[in-house]
C-alpha positions as CSV (number, residue, x, y, z in Angstrom):
1,M,0.0,0.0,0.0
2,T,1.4,3.4,-0.9
3,K,0.5,6.9,-0.1
4,V,1.6,10.4,-0.9
5,T,4.2,11.4,1.6
6,R,6.0,14.6,2.3
7,S,9.2,13.2,0.8
8,S,7.4,12.4,-2.5
9,V,6.2,16.0,-3.0
10,D,8.5,18.6,-4.3
11,T,9.6,21.2,-1.8
12,Q,8.4,23.9,-4.1
13,I,4.8,22.6,-3.5
14,L,5.3,22.3,0.3
15,P,8.0,24.9,0.9
16,P,9.5,25.2,4.4
17,E,8.6,28.2,6.5
18,V,11.2,30.8,6.0
19,S,12.0,33.1,8.9
20,E,12.8,36.6,8.0
21,E,14.8,36.9,11.2
22,V,18.5,36.2,10.8
23,L,20.6,35.6,13.9
24,R,23.4,38.1,13.6
25,G,26.7,37.8,15.4
26,V,27.7,40.2,18.1
27,A,31.3,41.4,17.9
28,E,33.5,40.4,20.8
29,A,35.9,43.0,22.2
30,S,39.6,42.5,22.6
31,V,40.5,41.6,26.2
32,I,44.0,43.0,26.0
33,R,42.5,46.4,24.9
34,Q,40.2,46.3,27.9
35,F,43.1,45.8,30.3
36,A,46.2,47.5,28.8
37,R,47.0,51.1,28.3
38,E,46.1,52.4,24.8
39,R,47.8,55.0,22.7
40,Q,46.8,56.5,19.3
41,M,49.8,56.3,16.9
42,T,50.3,59.1,14.5
43,G,52.9,57.2,12.5
44,N,54.0,53.6,12.0
45,R,56.5,53.8,14.8
46,V,56.4,55.5,18.1
47,Q,59.1,55.8,20.8
48,I,58.1,55.9,24.4
49,T,60.6,57.4,26.8
50,E,60.3,57.0,30.6
51,A,62.3,59.2,32.9
52,E,63.4,57.6,36.1
53,V,64.5,59.8,39.0
54,D,66.5,58.1,41.7
55,G,67.8,59.3,45.1
56,A,65.4,62.2,45.7
57,N,65.4,63.0,49.4
58,V,64.2,65.5,52.0
59,F,65.5,66.0,55.5
60,W,64.1,67.0,58.8
61,V,65.5,70.3,60.1
62,G,65.1,72.0,63.5
63,E,64.3,75.6,64.0
64,G,67.1,77.8,62.9
65,Q,69.1,74.9,61.4
66,R,70.6,75.0,57.9
67,K,68.6,73.2,55.2
68,R,70.5,70.5,53.4
69,T,70.8,70.2,49.6
70,D,70.3,67.1,47.5
71,A,71.0,66.1,43.8
72,P,68.6,63.4,42.5
73,T,69.9,61.4,39.6
74,M,67.9,60.8,36.5
75,S,68.0,58.2,33.7
76,T,65.8,57.4,30.8
77,L,64.5,54.2,29.2
78,T,63.2,54.2,25.7
79,W,60.9,51.6,24.1
80,T,60.0,51.4,20.4
81,M,56.6,50.3,19.3
82,D,55.9,49.5,15.7
83,A,52.4,49.0,14.1
84,A,51.6,46.0,12.0
85,E,48.7,45.5,9.7
86,L,45.9,43.0,9.9
87,A,44.0,42.6,6.6
88,V,41.7,40.4,4.6
89,I,39.9,40.6,1.2
90,I,36.4,38.9,0.9
91,P,35.4,38.5,-2.8
92,L,31.8,37.9,-3.6
93,D,29.7,37.4,-6.8
94,E,27.7,40.5,-7.4
95,A,24.6,38.5,-8.3
96,V,24.8,36.8,-4.9
97,Q,24.9,40.1,-3.2
98,D,22.0,41.4,-5.3
99,D,19.8,38.4,-4.6
100,A,20.5,38.1,-0.9
101,N,17.6,39.2,1.3
102,L,19.9,41.0,3.6
103,D,23.1,43.1,3.6
104,L,25.9,40.5,3.5
105,W,28.5,43.0,4.5
106,D,26.4,44.0,7.5
107,L,26.2,40.3,8.4
108,Y,29.9,39.8,8.1
109,T,31.0,42.9,10.0
110,P,30.7,41.7,13.7
111,H,32.5,38.4,12.8
112,I,35.3,40.4,11.2
113,Q,35.5,42.6,14.3
114,T,35.7,39.5,16.5
115,A,38.4,38.0,14.3
116,V,40.5,41.1,14.5
117,A,40.1,41.2,18.4
118,Q,41.0,37.6,18.7
119,K,44.1,37.9,16.4
120,L,45.3,40.9,18.4
121,D,44.7,39.1,21.7
122,A,46.5,35.9,20.6
123,A,49.5,37.8,19.4
124,A,49.8,40.2,22.4
125,I,49.1,37.6,25.1
126,F,50.7,34.4,23.7
127,G,52.7,35.5,20.7
128,T,50.6,33.4,18.4
129,D,51.2,34.5,14.8
130,A,52.7,37.7,16.1
131,P,53.9,40.1,13.4
132,T,57.7,40.4,12.9
133,A,57.3,44.2,13.2
134,W,56.7,43.7,17.0
135,G,60.2,42.2,17.4
136,T,61.4,38.9,18.9
137,A,59.4,37.5,21.9
138,P,57.0,40.5,22.0
139,S,54.1,38.9,23.9
140,I,53.3,38.8,27.6
141,V,53.8,35.0,27.8
142,D,57.0,35.0,25.7
143,Q,58.5,37.4,28.2
144,I,57.0,35.6,31.2
145,L,58.9,32.5,30.1
146,L,62.1,34.5,29.8
147,A,61.6,36.1,33.2
148,E,60.8,32.6,34.6
149,S,57.7,34.0,36.3
150,D,55.7,30.9,35.4
151,F,54.3,28.6,38.0
152,Y,52.9,25.2,37.3
153,E,50.7,22.6,39.0
154,D,52.1,19.1,39.6
155,A,50.7,15.8,38.3
156,S,48.0,15.6,41.0
157,P,46.8,19.2,41.5
158,T,44.9,20.2,44.6
159,D,43.0,23.3,45.7
160,V,45.6,24.1,48.3
161,E,48.4,23.9,45.7
162,L,46.4,26.1,43.3
163,L,45.8,28.7,46.0
164,N,49.6,28.8,46.6
165,L,50.4,29.1,43.0
166,L,47.9,32.0,42.6
167,A,49.0,34.0,45.6
168,G,52.3,32.7,46.7
169,T,53.3,31.6,50.2
170,G,55.4,34.6,51.1
171,A,58.6,32.6,50.7
172,V,61.9,34.5,50.2
173,T,61.8,33.5,46.5
174,A,58.4,34.1,45.0
175,D,56.5,30.9,44.5
176,G,53.2,32.3,43.2
177,G,51.8,34.7,40.6
178,L,50.6,37.6,42.8
179,Q,53.7,37.4,44.9
180,F,56.1,37.5,42.0
181,V,54.5,40.6,40.5
182,E,54.5,42.3,43.9
183,D,58.0,41.3,44.7
184,S,59.1,42.8,41.3
185,G,57.8,46.1,42.5
186,F,54.5,46.2,40.5
187,E,50.9,46.4,41.6
188,P,48.7,43.6,40.1
189,T,45.7,45.1,38.4
190,G,43.9,42.1,36.9
191,W,43.8,38.6,35.6
192,L,43.3,37.0,32.2
193,G,42.1,33.4,31.9
194,N,40.3,30.8,29.8
195,R,36.6,30.3,30.4
196,R,37.1,26.5,30.8
197,F,39.0,27.2,34.0
198,K,36.1,28.8,35.7
199,S,34.9,25.6,37.3
200,R,38.3,25.2,39.1
201,L,37.9,28.6,40.6
202,R,34.4,28.5,41.9
203,G,35.1,26.4,45.0
204,L,38.4,27.9,46.0
205,K,38.4,29.3,49.5
206,D,41.2,31.1,51.5
207,A,42.4,30.2,55.0
208,D,39.4,32.1,56.5
209,N,37.0,30.0,54.4
210,R,36.1,32.8,52.1
211,Y,35.5,32.4,48.4
212,I,38.3,34.1,46.4
213,F,36.5,34.0,43.1
214,G,33.5,36.1,42.2
215,D,31.6,35.2,39.0
216,A,30.2,38.0,36.8
217,I,26.6,38.5,37.7
218,E,25.6,41.4,35.5
219,A,26.6,42.8,32.1
220,G,29.7,45.1,32.1
221,V,31.0,43.9,35.5
222,P,33.8,41.4,35.2
223,S,34.5,38.4,37.3
224,S,37.0,38.9,40.1
225,L,39.8,36.9,41.8
226,F,41.4,38.0,45.0
227,G,39.4,41.2,44.5
228,L,41.0,42.0,41.1
229,P,39.1,42.0,37.8
230,L,39.3,38.7,35.9
231,S,38.4,38.6,32.2
232,F,38.1,35.3,30.2
233,T,39.0,34.9,26.6
234,K,37.8,32.6,23.9
235,T,39.4,29.1,23.7
236,T,40.5,30.0,20.2
237,V,42.9,32.6,21.7
238,W,44.0,30.8,24.9
239,D,46.7,28.1,25.0
240,R,45.3,25.8,27.7
241,T,48.4,23.6,27.5
242,L,50.5,26.4,28.8
243,A,48.5,28.6,31.1
244,H,45.3,28.6,33.3
245,L,45.6,32.3,34.3
246,I,47.8,35.3,33.8
247,V,48.1,38.0,36.4
248,G,49.9,41.3,36.2
249,D,50.2,45.1,36.2
250,F,48.4,45.8,32.9
251,G,49.4,49.4,33.1
252,Q,52.8,48.2,32.0
253,A,51.4,46.9,28.7
254,M,50.4,49.2,25.8
255,V,48.4,48.7,22.7
256,G,49.2,51.1,19.9
257,V,46.4,52.0,17.5
258,R,47.6,53.3,14.2
259,Q,44.3,52.5,12.4
260,E,41.0,51.0,13.7
261,I,39.2,48.6,11.4
262,K,38.7,50.1,8.0
263,Y,36.3,48.7,5.3
264,K,36.4,49.5,1.6
265,V,34.4,47.8,-1.2
266,F,35.8,47.4,-4.7
267,D,34.0,46.5,-8.0
268,Q,37.1,46.8,-10.1
269,G,40.6,45.5,-9.9
270,V,42.2,42.0,-9.8
271,I,43.0,39.6,-6.9
272,T,46.2,37.6,-7.3
273,D,47.9,34.7,-5.5
274,G,51.3,34.6,-3.9
275,A,52.9,34.0,-7.3
276,G,51.2,37.0,-8.9
277,S,48.8,35.0,-11.0
278,V,45.3,36.5,-11.3
279,I,42.7,34.6,-9.4
280,Y,39.8,37.0,-9.9
281,S,39.2,40.0,-12.2
282,L,36.3,41.8,-10.5
283,M,35.0,43.6,-13.6
284,E,35.3,40.6,-15.9
285,S,33.7,38.2,-13.4
286,D,30.9,40.5,-12.1
287,M,32.3,40.5,-8.6
288,V,32.8,42.8,-5.7
289,A,35.3,42.6,-2.9
290,L,35.4,43.9,0.6
291,R,38.9,44.8,1.9
292,V,39.4,45.0,5.6
293,T,42.5,46.5,7.3
294,A,43.6,47.5,10.8
295,R,47.0,48.4,12.3
296,F,48.1,47.8,15.8
297,G,51.3,47.8,17.9
298,F,52.1,46.2,21.3
299,V,54.8,46.6,23.9
300,V,55.3,45.6,27.5
301,F,57.3,48.0,29.8
302,A,59.6,46.2,32.2
303,D,61.3,48.9,34.3
304,D,64.7,47.2,34.4
305,T,65.0,46.7,30.7
306,A,64.2,48.9,27.7
307,D,64.2,45.9,25.3
308,G,61.8,43.0,25.7
309,N,64.5,40.7,24.1
310,T,66.7,41.2,27.1
311,V,64.2,40.1,29.7
312,S,65.8,37.2,31.7
313,A,65.4,35.2,34.9
314,S,66.9,38.1,36.8
315,S,64.4,40.6,35.5
316,E,61.7,42.3,37.5
317,Y,58.7,41.6,35.3
318,P,55.1,42.9,35.7
319,F,53.4,39.6,34.7
320,S,53.2,36.0,35.8
321,L,51.3,32.9,34.8
322,I,49.8,29.9,36.5
323,G,49.6,26.8,34.4
324,P,49.1,23.0,34.3
325,E,51.8,20.5,34.7
326,Q,54.5,20.8,32.0
């Protein structure tokens, strides 16, 4: 016995209901731009000079006594920050754009913004695909490893061990993230971490049985750890094999903005491959292309070195990481 079923009727006769509502992406902001200092760059390179004054002093004097003189010494440290470009070209058949029931460029925009934010975060935090213009070992984690301010769990991690790694025990030689940053003469201002590590933090309590982690409960208010703001990144940015959390004085890091994201649509021109061969001729192929560009620099200021390449195990460094067993 047979009957007419849905599968035997053309979909043009029984078309699916089509929703006019399209779920658009929401652009995610860069976490390093939320925490670090930011500077607008008027050129491709900027030099930042810090003047350090040492030995300034004042003295108590009694009534009628001679006031003493002093001669503070001054030195300068100079850092160079170079901007590097992020870019992509998205080619599209003009007929597809014309026939679409929504603005495709508008649909792509938040995802492009998120991709730029994630690329910047990955390069600045972990050195992932970092541009050569930023120099050798330019990222926070690159220099943490040089400064040996990295602390790791053992093969059988416990909450007590994790607490010590986060805060330190007060030993003569720093044995935890917060202690290392503080012993280096910096004031910790925040934490960065991977969302997947949240579950490890929720049950942590200090010696007085107080929870040390506060989850974000409203929009715009970050989570906190030991009273400092904690921001979580996407797993696509974070290297979970190396770090659970990073803590530091983010006032010592700077993002240089030479150019925010810039969009330009072309309907003429050619797109070539690495060998120079033409892949698309926009006019001949009835195509359009969206070109996206942005330019950023990044630098970390370590007060005892004016060159990130010279950070070493003897350096006072403003960041530290806590990670899994290595």
